[in-house]
N, C-alpha and C positions, 0 to 999 in steps of 0.2 A: 504495498500500499505506500502511496507516495506521502510524503509530508507538509500536513495540513499547514494553512496560510502559517506566519506569521503573523504577530498586534498590530497598528501602526497601519496608516493612510497613505504615513508618506514612504511606505513600502518599496524600492527599484519592484522588486516579483509583482506589485500590485502596479506600476506603471507598464512593466511588459504585456502583460494581460492584457492592460484597459488596450491596447494597440492589438495585439491579437484580435479584441472581442471585436472593436471598432473593422478594422479589416474581413472580418466574416461577414460581419452588417451592411458593409462599404457590397462586399461580392454577392448579397443576398440581397446587393437593391431595390430590388419592386416586389421581392418575397416577406414579408413577416416571418421572426422565426423567435423561439421559445430560446431559453437558457440553457435545456438541456439541448437540444439540437445543437448551437454555438459548443459548446461545450462535446459532441460527440463530434463536428467537425476540427474541432484541436484535440481529440484524441486521450477529453481528461477524463479520467473516473476518479478522481477522488471527490469524495462531498465536499469538502473543507473549501478545494477549489470552485469547485461549479456554484456553492452557495455567494463565495465572492463573485461568481461572474456577475450572478443574477443583483448582486449590488453594485457592478462596475453600468449593469446596463440602466437599474433607480434611478443610478447618479444622472447615467449621462441624459435620461428624462425631463432632470431636475434643471440639469442645465442650458438642455434645449438641443442637441445633440444631435439624442433620437425622440420616440414619440412613442409610446403605449397604444399601438392601431386599435389588439383589442386585448383581453385579460390576458396578461404575461406574455404576450406577443407582438415583439419589438421593430423597428425600423429605424435607416436612418431618416431624418430632417436632409434634406437639400439645398442646396446653396446655389443662389445666383449669380453667375458674375464671374464664371468662370470655377476650378477645380479646387477640392480644398484637402490635404492630405494632415497627417501627424510628424514634425520631429521637432528633433532640439535644439535651441534658440540659442547662439552668441550672439553677444554684443558687444561691443565695445564702449569705452569711454565717451564716445563720444555722443551716442543712442544709437549709434547703426547697426545692424542684426542680419544677422546670416542664420537661416533653418536648414540645419541637414537631416535631408528628405533620404529615406530608406531606399534603393532603388532609382532616385534621380542619379544622372553623375555630377550634377551643379549644384554647387548650393542656392537656396533663392537669395536675392539679399531682400533686404529691409530697410527703406528707404525711414531717416530721422523721422520721429513722431508717426509713423508706422510700428511701430514694435506693442501699440496698447499698454497692455497689463502685462506684462513678459518680464522677464530677466533672466540674467543668464543662465544657460543651463535647463530652463523651467520647457518642460512638456507642452507645445501649441498645437493649436490647429491653423495652418497656414491656405491662405485664397491666395491663389494666383496661375497664371494664364502661359500655360507649360508649352504655350504654339511661339510667345514671343522670341525674339534672338535671345534675349539678356533676362532670364526671369526675375520679374521681380515681384513682389508681392505685400502682404498686409498681415497681420497677425486677428484672427478671426474672435478667438479667447484665447484662454490662458485654461491646459488640461489638469495640470497637474506639478506643482510647484517643485523645481529639484530641492526645495530647503523649506523647512519650519521655521527656524530660524536663523538670523544674521549678526555677527558679531564685528563692533565698532568700538569709534571712544563719544561717547557725547557731548555735543556744546550747548552750555545752558547759556542763555541773556533775557532779562528783562522779557520780550514779551514769546517767548520759543526755544527750545529746545528741539536737538536735530540731532541725528545718530547719524555718524560720518563711517559709513564702512570701510571694514578693513580691505574686503574683496576689492579689486580696484577694477575688476571684470562688472562691478554693482554699478552703475551708469546712474542710481539715483540717490541723494540722501531719504533718510528718513524724521519723517516729522514726530516728535515725541508732544503728544498735551499731557503738562502741567502734572495729572493727578493720576501720568501711568508712567511716569517715574520709577516710582516705588525703594524711595529713598536712593535714585543714584547721583552724584553729584559732577557741576564740572568733568570734565576731561578722565571719566571714571570710560574704564571698557567692561562692555555689558553685553546683555543680549538678551535684542528684541524678536519678538514675536509679530508680522508682520497681522493688522486687528481689520485695517480695510482702505481702499483707493481708490476714490471717487471721480475724477479721471488723470486718463494718459498726461495729461502734461502737467500736473502737481505730484510733490511729492506724497508716497503712499505714507496713511499715521501706522506707528507702531506704538508697542508697550512691553516696557523691557519686564526682560522676564525672570532676567537673573544679574547682582553686580559683582564683574569676574573681581576687579580691584583695580591699584593703580599700571598703566601700558609700562612695560618694558621689566617688572617681576617675574622672576620664573616661571613658579605658578597660572601665575596670571594669564602668561601665555601662549604655556600649553596648555591649556585648560581652553582659550578664545582655540584654537586649534582641535580638541575634540569636536566642541563646540559648532564651530563654523565647518566642519566634515559632518557634522550630526553623528558621531561612534557615538555608540551605546559604552558607556563609559562604567556601569555596574548591573550586574547581573540583575535581573529581579529577584527578589528574595522567595519563592517560589519554584527559579531554578536550582539557585545554589542549593534550599531543601530536598530539591528533588535527588541534585545529585551528593549532597551528603547520603541520602539513602542509598544507595548502591550498591549492592553485594557486590566484595569480590568475582564471585565467579567460579572460583577454583573447583571446584565441583570434581569428586574421580571420575563420573559423566564425559563432560564437558573434557577433561582431559585426553581423553580415551577416544573421542574422534578427532583430536590433534597428532599433527607428527612430533614429538618428542626429541630436540633439538637442545637438553640442556647439562647434556652432557658432550658437547660440539664447545671449544674453543668459539667464544663471542666474546664482541664488543663495540663499542657505542667512540667514534668520534667527532664531537662539540667543540663550538666557542668555548675557552674559558667561563664566560659569565651566565651559561643558556644553562635554566631550571626545566624547560621537558627534552627529552631524549623522546623524538619521533622512529628513530631510526639504528641500524647497528647491524653489523657484518658479523657472521659466521664464516668458521675456513675449518678446512679438512683435510688431509691428501690423499684423494683414492683409491693411486695408480704412479707408476712410475712420468708418466707425465700427464698427470690427471688429477685436480684437482674440485671441490665440492665449494664455490659462493654462496653465503647464504647472504638478502634481502632482508632483513627480518624489520615491519613497519607494524606497531601498532596499531593492537585493532582497537579500535575507536569504536566501529557498526557494532562490534560487540554489546556494547556497555549502552549506545547512542541509538535509541529504538525509534520507529517509524512513528507518528503522533504522539512523544512526548511531548513536555510544555522544555525540554532539554534539547531534543533534535529540532525543537519549532526558532527556540533563539540561537541553535548554533547557522541554522540557517538565515536567518536573520541580521546574524554577525557577518554569517558567508565566509570571513579571512580572521586571522590573528593580523592587530593590526602595532607596527615596532618605531614608538618615536625617538627621539632620541634619549628617554629618563627613563622609560615604562613602555608595559607589551598589555594591549587593551586585548585582552585575546580573547578565542571565538568561544571555548570552552571553560567553564571553573575551574577552580584550580584544581577539584576534589580527580577531576581525569586529568587535568592539562601536566598535572607537579605530581601524582600519585599512584594514579591506578593507569592511566595507560603510557608513564610515561617510564621509559625501558632502560631505569636503575642499577646500576651494579649492585650483583649478588643479593640478588628478589630473581621470583617467578614471573612471567607475564608471556599474556598471550598475544598473538603475532597476527599478520594475516604477510601470509610470505612471498617472495621469490626464489626460488633456488636452484641455481646453475651450473652445471658442469662443464668446466674449463680444461682446455690444454694451453701451454706454457707460451702458445702463441698468441692465446685469448680468444683462440673460437668452440665457440659455441659448440656444444656434445649432444647436449640432454637439459631439460628444462623442467622444472615444477612449480607450481603454485595452490597453494594451499594456508593453510589456518594450523597453528602450530604454535605447542611451547620454548618458551626458551627463558635461556638466566644470565642474563649479561655477568663473564667475568671480569670485566675492566670499563673502566671509563675516563678516555682520553681525552686530553684537548686536541685542541690542531698544533698547536707548539708542540706539545709533547710529542706526538707525532710524528713532527718534521725531524724533533732529533733526532729520533729512531731510524726515519729515513736518512740522514745525513750521517751522523756517527756508528749504525748498524746496529748499537745496541739498545738494551735495555731492552722493558718489559714484553714478550711474543716479537719481540724482533724477524723470527723466522717469517710469522705469516703478515708482520705490515709490511716486510719486502718481497713477499710475494706480493700482494694484494698491489703495492704501488708500481712492483713490474708488468702487473696485467693490470691495471689501468692506462699505462701506458698506450700499451698496444693497441684497447680499447680508442684511448684516443685519436692514435696515432691513425686508425681504419675508419673512424667519424670520420676526422678531416679529409682521409684520401677522397672521402668518398660525397665528399661535398661538406659537408657541418662548417660554419662560419664562427670563427671564432670572437664575438662580441662581449667577452668579460671586459667590465670597467673597473675600474678604484673606488675601494667603498667608502667613505668618510667615516670618522670615528670620534669622538670628543669625549676628552677627561673632564668630569664636571665635580667641586667637592660638594657640600653633602646641601650647600641652595642651591645647586642648577647652576652654578655660573662655570662657564668654563675656564676654563685652567689652557688648556691644547685642543689643538684639531691634528688628529691626522689621516695617510692616507692606507689605507688596510687594502694589499697584495692576493695574489690567490700563489698559498705554494702549494706543492708536491699533494701535501696533507688535504686541502680544500680537493684538491683534483681530485684524488681517491676518492674521495666520499661520491661527488658529483659523477663520476666516472659513474659507480655501480649503481648512483640513484636513479641515472640519464638511460641506465641496461633495466633496468627493474621498470624505468616508466614507458619505454621502447617495445620490450618483448611481450608485458602483458599489454596492452594495445592490439599487440599482432597478434596475438594470441584469442583475442576477441573480433574484432576488426576483417582480418585477414579471410578473405575470400575463401579463402582455402578452406578454413577451418570450419567452414559447413553454411548455415543460411547467416544471414546479415541478422548482426540484431544489435539493440540498440544499446551505445556507451556512449561513453564522456571523453571525447579528447579534444590535447589540448594543440589546437591547429595555429595555422602559420601562413599569413597568404603571402601569396606572389609582391616585390614591392609596387607600387603604383608608379604605372608609367611619366605620370605626369612629375611626381617627387622622384622616379630616377634621371627625370630632364635636367630637372632644376641641377641632379646633384652632377652631371655630364656639364654642363655651365659652368658650376663654380671649379670642379678639379679642371678643366683648361683653362684657367690662369691660372692656374700652380703648375701647368705642365705638365697634369697626365690626360691620359688619353685615355677615356670609356666607353668601350665598347659598348654595340648594344646586345645588354643582352636574350636571347632566344630561350624556349621553354623546355630544350637541353643542358642550360648553358651558365646559366644565371645565375646559379649558386660559386662556380666557378670564377665568373666573372665579378661578383663583390670579393671573393677572397682573395683574386688575385691583384689587388686594388691595396686590398690592405695589407695583404704579404710586400709591397713595394714601397707602400708607406714607412711600412716595421722600422720602428728610429732616425726616422726622419724629422726636424722642427715639425710640418705640418702633419704629422702622423696624428695626435688627437684629436684637430678642426678632420681630419677626414675619416677619422673612424665616428664623431658626434655627424655629421653630414651623414655618413652614411647610414646610422641608426634611425635617423631624422626621415630619410625616403627610404624605411620598411612599415610594411603594418605591422599592428600592436596584435599581441598573440593576445588570444582568448579561447572560453569555450563553449562548445557546441555538441548536439550529435550527429551535425554531415562532419566527416570526413576531408581534410581539404589535403592531408596531409603537414609537416610541419619546415616551411622551408628553411628557416636560420639554421639550424639541425639537419637538415635535408634527411628526415623522418618520413617516411608514406603514414607510415601510422606511430601515435605518440599519445601516453594520457597520463598526467599527474595519479598517482598512487602509491608518491614516497613518504605523506607531513599530512596525515587525517587532522592531527591534534591542531593544526592554521586552516586548514584548506579544506572548506566544505565539500567542493569535487573530488578530492579526495576520499572521503567516505558513502558518497555516491557508485564512483567505481567500486571502491570495495565490495560494497554489498548488489552492483550487477554481476560482480566477477565468482561471488559467492553464489549467486542465482543462476548463476551458466553450470558453473562449476558440479554443481547440481543436479544441471540435466533440465533446468526452469528454462523455461517461453519465451521470448524475447521483452523486456522491459517497455514500457509506451513511453515512445520517440517525444510526443508536444509535449506530457508534463514536465519532458526532464531535459527539455531544448529549451521552456522556458525556467527551468532553473538556472541549467546556463548561459545564459541572461543577465537573469542576477545577479549569478559566481562575478561575469567578468565585470559588471556597473561597480561589485562592490570589491572588487582588487581594483582597480583603478582607481577608487576613493580614499583607500588605503595609501594606494603609490601618492594620490596628488598630498597625504594628510603629512606620509612619511617624510616628503619634501620638504612640507612646508616646515616642519619642525627643525630639519634640517638648516634649513636655508632663516630662520631665525637665528639660532646657532650659530650660524655661523660669518652674520650680521653681527651680532652680540659678542663675539671675539674679538670680530679685526675694529671694533673702534673704540676697544679697549688697546689698538696700534691709530688710534689714529696719527696721523700727523708723519709714518713712517712708510718709507717705499720698497714694492716685492718686487718680483718679477714675479711675469703674469706672459699667461698666451692671450693672443686677442681670439676671440666664442666665437663671437656671435658678430654679427655688424646689422642693421636699421637707419631711418633717415636722421634720429636724433641721434644717431654716436655708436659705437664701438662696447661689445661687451668684451671684458678681460677673466681670465679665469689664470688665480695664482697657483704658483706651480708648485708649494711647501703643501697649500690647504685646501686646495681646489675651492677657496672661496671665490666667489662674481660679482662681478661691481660693473660701472656703470663709467667710460670717461665719454660727456655728453659731448655731443660736436662741437656746442658754442662754447665750447673752453680751450679751445684749438687754435688759439690764438696766431701764430705763425702764419696764416691764408686763410684763406675761407673757402672750408670742402663740405663736400656736396656725396648724395650716397647714388654711385654706380649700379642700379638692381642688377641690371642684363649683366654686366660683370663682377656683382658681388661683391666691390670695391667701396673704400672712400675716399674718392681723389680730391689734396689740393686745385681751385681752379686755375693759381698763377705758376707754381712752383713742383705743380705736379706729382708732389710727395701721395703714393698710398699708401692705405691701412688697408689687409685682408686679412682671412682667416689662417690662424697657424704664426702670425707674425706673432716673434716675442719682443717685447714692451717693458718699459719703467716704469709703476707706478704708486702716485701716493693716495694712503685713504687718508678722502678727502670730507667724510658725511655718511650718515645710514641713518636708515627710517628703521623703524622695531615692528612700527603699525604696519608698514608695505614690504616691510624683509627685503629693502633694501637697502645697495650701495652705490656712493659712488665715487669714481678716482680720477684723480687729475696723472694725465701725461707730464712725466718728468721734460722739461723744457728743453733740454741738451735733444732727446726724439722729437719732437717737433719741427 
């Protein structure tokens, strides 16, 4: 049975389902349908989701988008003067908007003044003429808000009070009536709820629902990010209580149903500050040139049963979020740090992928199923790296053998077209109050790659086992897909590279992997390497979850899934459930319901990534403001009409050198050549150029830095 919907009208699951419902209504535009017919069209069998479909239909009737032709039967209301579709709107600081509509090649442009009551990221209905050369539209209505709450600083004067949003993508300020300040003082950072919006050309009305405190304080800013991205900071009491009541489940009957690995050498390798361990490796020699490697993953699905409050909350969150100073987990601590954490010297239940390999890393056999394990040792990455470098230490033979096998797997993967897009990770040293004492860049070493390669192997082979047509009837599954680069973005990349002296051949269906891979190989070790890598990444599509497998372009895998992190990713839990169902001979699951869950998971993953980047950016700005006036070496990481961005080499902090601060000449941005060029002296600034900059100023509210180019370079 599929999971019941989570509580809360702001759920992205509900937003996805709303679009699906409206699409069905549009398909049956001349024929009224009931909620059961819509559920059947969407292949929905879950009673909770069916009920939600009926709620959506009634809400659409209230809003005027649909009408109830007869009791329980609905039909879309036709809009005169053009077509309407649903999409997500982006609005710049000047009030001009663009609506992204699925299935349309181009975004629909919305002129300033035609965005109606929409705010950035809202799901909107847009009316436009698709036959026009340049599609321009008008917002008919807001279907659903991206956010329920908005964060910013309160400005109070004698007559009025306004919220100045911290998110620069919000193009309006909020008017706050004095009686709705609820204790907020001038200059406080607060959370505001939109209460009404009478006219599009006026400010929306809001009310303060939470006073965070004074801007610039660590806890205030972190909680501002949590509120800004709508992150669920605490678990509901009923979810915590449910988790606390869960029985460990180590019955003799359950153990008999599992393959027992408790006598096989097993260990975990994780970051030094990790609290949950959801993957472990086992190793044993079973022949002269034959070893068995087990990839053992915490069996979260055993404890998290469909339909429970625990399941609903995990689905709602969909992912753990890692801010600079804290984790907002997907699961309560009872599961993430206790029952499901593969802690050393404890028996644990796992879902495992077990491989027999030879010394060349070639697959001899594979097995998937539920297991019992007992971790012998917890390694940090640093400890495992020391064993790899010295050949000495606990379980050295196993670690060295696994490292050699990982190298073979990696070499083969790259030979088959996998692209190495690994980027450095920014980390902070914080004091007890959250103040950044230092910023450092964490690079991937062999111990990190060892774990990554075996996790990739497990993810790939599980997906291949279920999805490969040779395995029998097609079965619904959760794939991690990555589409080919967008042709328009590739053209921009090609033009950018031309100015750096690189020629990018036009990729074909058969060699597109190699084109990008060879480009990165040529740029390796060059001053412009970072700029080229960043631009190549920007040209790529974003990986997401789907039941429709198109393969993973970046990894060059025909079949790929996420099986290895169910403590922190809901899609991995779905993968475990489906795999167990198919191993037991069960029928294919309902694709429609799982596709909706995939979309929700992809959206929540994107939101988590944005929140994580925001917390990193905030700490970077705070750290660099402690070094105001100091000079740093940097690399130009981006260009625009207003200036160029510089990334500091030693800590990856990025700031803007405004074009109007370049005093030696009048500079202009050439978008075709992607350079900034002086009109008289013809000096040029390009991506990848090394420059020296001084920290001039910063804005913690906007999380931005301003640099000054040192005069001897201008």
